[in-house]
C-alpha positions as CSV (number, residue, x, y, z in Angstrom):
1,X,-21.0,-58.1,24.9
2,X,-17.9,-58.6,27.1
3,X,-15.6,-57.7,24.1
4,X,-17.6,-54.5,23.5
5,X,-17.4,-53.6,27.1
6,X,-13.6,-54.1,27.1
7,X,-13.3,-52.0,24.0
8,X,-15.3,-49.2,25.6
9,X,-13.1,-49.3,28.7
10,X,-9.9,-49.1,26.5
11,X,-11.3,-46.0,24.7
12,X,-12.0,-44.3,28.1
13,X,-8.6,-45.1,29.5
14,X,-6.9,-43.9,26.2
15,X,-8.9,-40.7,26.3
16,X,-7.9,-40.0,29.9
17,X,-4.3,-40.7,29.1
18,X,-4.4,-38.3,26.1
19,X,-6.1,-35.6,28.2
20,X,-3.5,-36.0,31.0
21,X,-0.7,-35.9,28.3
22,X,-2.3,-32.7,26.9
23,X,-2.5,-31.1,30.3
24,X,1.1,-32.0,31.0
25,X,2.1,-30.6,27.6
26,X,0.2,-27.4,28.4
27,X,2.3,-26.9,31.5
28,X,5.6,-27.5,29.6
29,X,7.8,-24.6,29.1
30,X,8.7,-23.2,25.7
31,X,10.6,-20.2,24.3
32,X,10.1,-19.1,20.7
33,X,11.8,-16.0,19.2
34,X,9.9,-14.7,16.2
35,X,12.2,-11.7,15.7
36,X,15.1,-11.0,15.3
37,X,17.0,-13.8,13.7
38,X,20.1,-15.0,15.5
39,X,23.5,-13.7,14.2
40,X,21.8,-10.8,12.4
41,X,23.3,-7.4,11.6
42,X,21.2,-4.6,13.0
43,X,21.6,-1.2,11.5
44,X,20.2,0.7,14.5
45,X,21.0,1.4,18.2
46,X,18.2,-0.9,19.3
47,X,16.0,-3.8,18.3
48,X,13.0,-5.6,19.8
49,X,12.7,-9.2,20.8
50,X,9.3,-10.6,19.7
51,X,8.1,-14.1,20.7
52,X,6.2,-16.3,23.1
53,X,6.7,-18.5,26.1
54,X,4.4,-20.2,28.6
55,X,2.1,-17.5,30.1
56,X,3.2,-18.5,33.7
57,X,6.9,-18.5,32.9
58,X,9.4,-16.0,34.3
59,X,11.2,-14.5,31.4
60,X,14.5,-12.5,31.4
61,X,16.8,-11.0,28.8
62,X,20.3,-10.6,30.2
63,X,18.8,-11.1,33.7
64,X,16.4,-8.2,33.2
65,X,12.7,-9.2,33.7
66,X,10.4,-9.2,30.7
67,X,6.6,-8.9,30.9
68,X,4.8,-12.0,29.5
69,X,1.2,-11.4,28.4
70,X,-1.8,-13.7,29.1
71,X,-1.4,-15.5,25.7
72,X,2.3,-16.0,26.3
73,X,3.5,-13.3,24.0
74,X,6.3,-10.8,24.8
75,X,7.8,-7.8,23.0
76,X,10.8,-6.2,24.6
77,X,12.9,-3.3,23.2
78,X,16.6,-3.9,23.7
79,X,19.4,-1.4,23.4
80,X,22.4,-2.4,21.4
81,X,26.1,-1.4,21.4
82,X,28.2,-0.9,18.3
83,X,30.0,-4.2,17.4
84,X,29.0,-7.6,18.8
85,X,26.1,-7.9,21.3
86,X,25.7,-11.2,23.3
87,X,22.2,-11.6,24.6
88,X,20.7,-14.5,26.7
89,X,16.9,-15.0,26.9
90,X,15.8,-17.4,29.7
91,X,12.4,-18.7,30.4
92,X,11.8,-20.5,33.8
93,X,8.7,-22.6,34.6
94,X,8.5,-25.0,37.5
95,X,12.3,-25.3,37.5
96,X,12.2,-26.1,33.8
97,X,14.6,-23.7,32.0
98,X,14.5,-22.8,28.3
99,X,17.4,-20.7,27.1
100,X,18.3,-19.0,23.8
101,X,21.7,-17.3,23.2
102,X,21.8,-14.5,20.6
103,X,24.6,-12.7,18.9
104,X,23.6,-9.4,17.1
105,X,26.0,-7.1,15.4
106,X,25.7,-3.3,15.0
107,X,28.2,-2.2,12.2
108,X,30.9,0.2,13.3
109,X,30.9,3.2,10.9
110,X,34.0,3.4,8.7
111,X,35.7,6.6,8.0
112,X,33.5,8.7,5.7
113,X,34.7,8.9,2.1
114,X,33.7,11.8,-0.2
115,X,31.0,10.6,-2.5
116,X,30.8,12.0,-6.0
117,X,27.5,13.5,-7.0
118,X,26.0,11.8,-10.1
119,X,26.7,13.9,-13.2
120,X,24.1,14.6,-15.9
121,X,25.1,13.2,-19.3
122,X,23.7,15.5,-22.0
123,X,21.6,13.9,-24.7
124,X,19.4,15.1,-27.6
125,X,17.1,12.3,-28.6
126,X,13.4,11.7,-29.3
127,X,12.1,8.6,-27.5
128,X,8.7,6.9,-27.0
129,X,7.1,5.3,-24.0
130,X,7.0,1.5,-24.4
131,X,5.1,0.5,-21.2
132,X,1.5,0.5,-20.3
133,X,2.1,3.3,-17.8
134,X,5.3,5.1,-16.9
135,X,6.0,7.1,-13.7
136,X,7.1,10.6,-14.3
137,X,9.0,12.3,-11.5
138,X,10.0,15.8,-10.4
139,X,13.5,14.5,-9.6
140,X,15.1,11.1,-10.1
141,X,13.4,8.8,-7.5
142,X,11.4,11.8,-6.3
143,X,7.7,12.7,-6.1
144,X,5.5,11.2,-8.8
145,X,3.7,13.3,-11.4
146,X,0.9,12.2,-13.7
147,X,2.0,8.9,-15.3
148,X,2.7,8.8,-19.0
149,X,0.7,6.4,-21.2
150,X,2.2,4.0,-23.9
151,X,2.9,5.8,-27.1
152,X,3.8,9.2,-25.7
153,X,6.7,10.8,-27.5
154,X,9.2,12.7,-25.3
155,X,12.3,14.8,-25.9
156,X,15.2,13.4,-23.9
157,X,17.9,16.0,-22.9
158,X,20.0,14.0,-20.5
159,X,20.7,10.8,-18.5
160,X,21.5,10.6,-14.8
161,X,22.1,7.1,-13.4
162,X,19.1,5.1,-14.7
163,X,16.7,8.1,-15.3
164,X,16.2,10.1,-18.4
165,X,15.7,13.9,-18.1
166,X,12.8,14.9,-20.4
167,X,11.7,18.3,-21.6
168,X,8.2,19.4,-20.6
169,X,8.5,22.9,-21.9
170,X,11.1,25.7,-21.9
171,X,12.9,25.6,-18.6
172,X,10.6,22.8,-17.3
173,X,11.9,19.3,-17.0
174,X,11.0,15.9,-15.4
175,X,12.6,12.5,-15.0
176,X,11.5,9.0,-16.2
177,X,13.0,5.6,-15.8
178,X,15.4,4.5,-18.5
179,X,13.7,1.1,-19.0
180,X,10.4,2.4,-20.2
181,X,11.7,4.5,-23.1
182,X,12.9,3.3,-26.5
183,X,14.3,5.3,-29.5
184,X,11.8,6.9,-31.9
185,X,12.5,7.6,-35.5
186,X,11.7,11.3,-35.4
187,X,14.1,14.3,-35.2
188,X,11.7,16.5,-33.3
189,X,8.3,16.6,-31.8
190,X,5.6,18.2,-33.9
191,X,3.3,20.7,-32.4
192,X,-0.3,19.5,-32.6
193,X,-3.1,22.0,-33.2
194,X,-6.2,20.5,-31.6
195,X,-9.6,21.8,-32.7
196,X,-12.2,19.2,-31.7
197,X,-13.5,18.2,-28.3
198,X,-16.5,16.3,-27.1
199,X,-17.9,16.6,-23.5
200,X,-20.7,14.2,-22.5
201,X,-21.7,11.8,-19.7
202,X,-23.2,8.4,-19.0
203,X,-24.7,6.9,-15.9
204,X,-21.5,6.9,-13.9
205,X,-19.0,9.2,-15.6
206,X,-18.3,12.4,-17.5
207,X,-16.1,12.1,-20.6
208,X,-13.8,14.6,-22.4
209,X,-12.6,13.3,-25.7
210,X,-10.0,15.0,-27.9
211,X,-8.8,13.5,-31.2
212,X,-5.0,13.7,-31.7
213,X,-2.3,12.7,-34.1
214,X,-0.2,11.2,-31.3
215,X,-0.5,10.7,-27.5
216,X,1.2,13.6,-25.7
217,X,2.9,14.2,-22.4
218,X,0.1,15.0,-20.0
219,X,-0.1,16.6,-16.5
220,X,-3.3,16.6,-14.5
221,X,-3.8,18.7,-11.4
222,X,-6.7,18.4,-9.1
223,X,-8.1,20.8,-6.5
224,X,-11.3,19.7,-4.9
225,X,-13.8,19.9,-7.8
226,X,-11.4,21.6,-10.3
227,X,-9.2,19.9,-12.9
228,X,-6.4,21.4,-14.8
229,X,-5.1,19.3,-17.8
230,X,-1.9,20.4,-19.4
231,X,-1.3,18.7,-22.8
232,X,2.3,19.5,-23.6
233,X,3.2,20.0,-27.3
234,X,-0.3,21.1,-28.3
235,X,-2.1,24.3,-29.2
236,X,-5.8,24.3,-28.3
237,X,-8.2,25.8,-30.8
238,X,-11.5,24.3,-29.9
239,X,-14.5,25.7,-31.8
240,X,-18.2,25.3,-31.3
241,X,-17.8,22.7,-28.5
242,X,-20.9,21.6,-26.6
243,X,-21.0,20.6,-23.0
244,X,-23.6,17.8,-22.6
245,X,-23.3,17.2,-18.9
246,X,-24.9,19.1,-16.0
247,X,-21.9,18.0,-13.9
248,X,-19.6,20.3,-15.8
249,X,-19.9,23.8,-14.3
250,X,-17.3,25.5,-16.4
251,X,-15.0,24.6,-19.3
252,X,-12.2,26.8,-20.7
253,X,-8.8,26.5,-22.3
254,X,-5.7,28.5,-23.1
255,X,-2.7,27.5,-25.2
256,X,-2.1,23.9,-24.1
257,X,-4.1,23.9,-20.9
258,X,-7.8,23.0,-20.1
259,X,-9.6,24.0,-17.0
260,X,-12.7,22.1,-15.9
261,X,-14.8,23.0,-12.9
262,X,-17.2,20.3,-11.8
263,X,-20.7,20.8,-10.4
264,X,-20.0,18.7,-7.2
265,X,-18.3,19.2,-3.9
266,X,-15.3,17.0,-4.6
267,X,-14.2,14.8,-7.4
268,X,-14.8,11.1,-6.9
269,X,-12.1,9.7,-9.1
270,X,-10.7,10.3,-12.6
271,X,-8.5,8.6,-15.2
272,X,-7.2,9.3,-18.6
273,X,-6.2,7.1,-21.5
274,X,-6.0,6.9,-25.2
275,X,-8.1,5.0,-27.8
276,X,-6.8,5.2,-31.3
277,X,-4.9,8.4,-30.6
278,X,-8.0,10.0,-29.0
279,X,-7.3,11.5,-25.6
280,X,-10.1,10.5,-23.1
281,X,-10.5,11.9,-19.7
282,X,-13.0,10.0,-17.5
283,X,-14.4,11.8,-14.4
284,X,-16.5,9.7,-12.0
285,X,-19.8,11.3,-10.9
286,X,-20.4,11.6,-7.2
287,X,-21.8,8.5,-5.5
288,X,-25.3,8.8,-4.1
289,X,-27.8,6.7,-2.3
290,X,-25.6,4.8,0.2
291,X,-23.8,1.6,-0.6
292,X,-26.4,-0.2,-2.6
293,X,-25.2,-0.9,-6.2
294,X,-21.7,0.5,-5.5
295,X,-18.7,-1.7,-6.4
296,X,-16.0,-1.9,-3.8
297,X,-12.8,-3.9,-4.2
298,X,-11.2,-5.2,-1.0
299,X,-7.5,-6.1,-1.1
300,X,-6.3,-8.4,1.8
301,X,-2.7,-7.4,2.0
302,X,0.1,-9.9,1.3
303,X,-0.7,-13.6,0.8
304,X,1.1,-16.8,-0.3
305,X,4.9,-16.3,-0.1
306,X,4.3,-12.7,1.2
307,X,3.6,-13.2,4.9
308,X,3.7,-9.6,6.0
309,X,4.6,-9.0,9.6
310,X,4.4,-11.8,12.2
311,X,3.0,-11.5,15.7
312,X,4.6,-12.8,18.9
313,X,2.7,-16.1,18.8
314,X,3.6,-16.6,15.1
315,X,0.3,-15.6,13.5
316,X,1.0,-14.0,10.2
317,X,-0.3,-10.7,9.0
318,X,-1.6,-12.1,5.7
319,X,-4.0,-14.4,7.6
320,X,-5.4,-11.6,9.8
321,X,-5.8,-9.3,6.8
322,X,-7.8,-12.0,5.0
323,X,-10.1,-12.6,7.9
324,X,-10.8,-8.8,8.4
325,X,-11.4,-8.5,4.6
326,X,-13.9,-11.4,4.6
327,X,-15.8,-9.8,7.5
328,X,-15.8,-6.5,5.8
329,X,-17.1,-8.1,2.6
330,X,-20.0,-9.7,4.5
331,X,-20.9,-6.4,6.1
332,X,-20.8,-4.4,2.8
333,X,-22.9,-7.0,1.0
334,X,-25.5,-6.7,3.7
335,X,-25.8,-3.0,2.8
336,X,-26.2,-3.9,-0.9
337,X,-22.7,-3.2,-2.2
338,X,-21.0,-5.4,-4.9
339,X,-17.7,-6.6,-3.4
340,X,-14.7,-7.8,-5.4
341,X,-11.8,-9.5,-3.5
342,X,-8.3,-9.5,-4.8
343,X,-7.8,-12.8,-3.0
344,X,-10.2,-15.1,-1.1
345,X,-7.6,-17.6,0.1
346,X,-3.9,-17.7,1.0
347,X,-2.3,-17.3,-2.4
348,X,0.1,-15.1,-4.3
349,X,-1.3,-12.0,-6.0
350,X,1.1,-9.7,-7.8
351,X,0.8,-6.2,-6.3
352,X,0.0,-4.4,-9.6
353,X,-2.5,-7.1,-10.4
354,X,-4.5,-6.0,-7.3
355,X,-5.0,-2.6,-8.9
356,X,-5.9,-4.2,-12.2
357,X,-8.6,-6.2,-10.5
358,X,-10.2,-3.1,-9.0
359,X,-10.0,-1.2,-12.3
360,X,-11.2,-4.1,-14.5
361,X,-14.3,-4.3,-12.4
362,X,-14.9,-0.5,-12.7
363,X,-14.8,-0.2,-8.9
364,X,-15.9,2.9,-7.1
365,X,-13.6,2.3,-4.1
366,X,-10.5,0.3,-3.5
367,X,-9.6,-0.6,0.1
368,X,-6.3,-2.4,1.0
369,X,-6.3,-4.0,4.4
370,X,-3.0,-4.4,6.3
371,X,-1.5,-4.5,9.9
372,X,1.7,-2.8,10.8
373,X,5.2,-3.4,12.1
374,X,8.3,-1.3,12.8
375,X,11.9,-1.3,11.8
376,X,14.7,-1.7,14.3
377,X,15.5,1.4,16.3
378,X,11.9,2.2,17.1
379,X,9.6,1.3,20.0
380,X,6.3,-0.6,19.4
381,X,5.1,0.6,22.9
382,X,5.4,4.2,21.8
383,X,4.5,3.9,18.1
384,X,1.3,1.9,17.5
385,X,-2.3,2.4,16.6
386,X,-4.5,2.8,13.5
387,X,-3.5,4.7,10.3
388,X,-5.3,5.2,7.0
389,X,-3.1,6.2,4.0
390,X,-4.1,8.1,0.9
391,X,-2.3,9.6,-2.1
392,X,-4.8,11.5,-4.2
393,X,-6.8,14.4,-2.9
394,X,-10.1,12.9,-3.8
395,X,-9.4,10.1,-1.3
396,X,-9.0,12.4,1.8
397,X,-12.7,12.4,2.8
398,X,-13.0,8.6,2.6
399,X,-9.7,8.2,4.5
400,X,-11.0,10.5,7.3
401,X,-14.3,8.7,7.7
402,X,-12.7,5.3,7.8
403,X,-10.0,6.4,10.2
404,X,-12.4,8.1,12.7
405,X,-14.8,5.1,12.7
406,X,-12.1,2.5,13.0
407,X,-10.5,4.2,15.9
408,X,-13.9,4.6,17.6
409,X,-14.6,0.9,17.1
410,X,-11.3,-0.7,18.0
411,X,-10.1,1.8,20.7
412,X,-6.7,1.7,19.2
413,X,-4.5,4.9,19.2
414,X,-5.4,7.3,16.5
415,X,-2.3,7.7,14.2
416,X,-4.3,9.9,11.8
417,X,-4.5,9.8,8.0
418,X,-1.2,10.1,6.1
419,X,-0.2,10.9,2.6
420,X,1.9,8.0,1.1
421,X,2.8,6.9,-2.4
422,X,1.9,3.2,-2.3
423,X,0.9,1.1,-5.3
424,X,-2.5,0.6,-3.7
425,X,-3.1,4.3,-2.9
426,X,-1.9,5.8,-6.2
427,X,-4.9,5.0,-8.5
428,X,-6.9,8.0,-9.3
429,X,-9.9,5.8,-10.1
430,X,-11.2,4.1,-8.1
431,X,-10.8,6.2,-5.0
432,X,-8.1,4.3,-3.1
433,X,-7.0,4.0,0.5
434,X,-4.7,1.6,2.5
435,X,-5.5,0.9,6.1
436,X,-3.0,-0.3,8.8
437,X,-5.6,-1.5,11.3
438,X,-3.1,-2.1,14.2
439,X,0.4,-3.2,15.0
440,X,1.3,-6.9,14.9
441,X,4.2,-6.3,17.3
442,X,2.2,-4.3,19.9
443,X,1.0,-7.0,22.4
444,X,-2.3,-5.3,23.2
445,X,-3.2,-4.6,19.6
446,X,-2.0,-8.0,18.5
447,X,-4.2,-9.8,21.1
448,X,-7.2,-7.7,20.0
449,X,-6.5,-8.5,16.3
450,X,-6.4,-12.2,17.1
């Protein structure tokens, strides 16, 4: 009995000592700088110091006071001069001083030299797309057009840097990356006369099928509920076609162009592909009846080696994105939706694989969850809030509804919806948006995200 009592007393004394030690530790000063890294080169006239210290500490940067928030975080915009900048951060708590010395360099512009404009190297060659999907652009590195599918044959008329210039039609050209084309053993592209078309639907989609000899360069334009499909290098001669879908309001064609008007307010996703040289356009029917039975893919941004942005107290964006996504999954499933996650833990997921996951599961909606940051030269106290990004027109309604409700719920500043060409916004099916819920480097929003 005596031994047991002694053992009990030792446990109590140890617990008290540990608690006292913890309390003492809690009152110890600290100073952690999350951003920027010391001895960095900053290509801007300002940066921001992001980090944390003890909540009761007095913090200065070059003797100027800095606000410390209740969780110890601080974010301070700091103006820089060209050349070397010596900066001292000092945190004082109960006469305990923590100090960090920084040296940041802003490059001094050298005398400008006249740059030579890249010259177009003329070519005359027939080539074929050798990739699953190849971006077509209006100018090299410019806005994207409808991507080309594997097996499409193009006429290359020039090379500028690493982009081929391809002929769409007389006096109409576009550009495509050099790496996705390989030589093709034809001297010219044969005009295809297309005479057969099928138009029908299933439970979720309307299909347009056109048999061809060879996949062709395709452009698809969308305007609310209208589609224009331009099949370059073809002549359309459809005869006795039958429209077997009440969702198709009007179907007509001329030369190489098809016009389809859908019997719905707005399109809700579309895609095109080839099966054994048959062109297939798939148009998603409008969603009805709430969320029950709908398939929604949620993409928690970043993960694994990709941390995303980092908040003042060192919480990583990837972790917040995942927690928000798990909560959203739970809420959607309560409403009867089928939810697919691109990741359910902290792991690497290649960015194009995230889109594949959504499309392989025939998702109706793809939502990518992120939290924002800023580059040097900008002020996180002036630029912050919630933003929803879209790329395709059919995603505008969804983007607006998410944005308005998210701002109402969080109370964050409304940065509006914005058009942006991101990997996770570009899919035409499913309807795709990317959400920046808040800013990791705005102390108020960061605290609320936590």
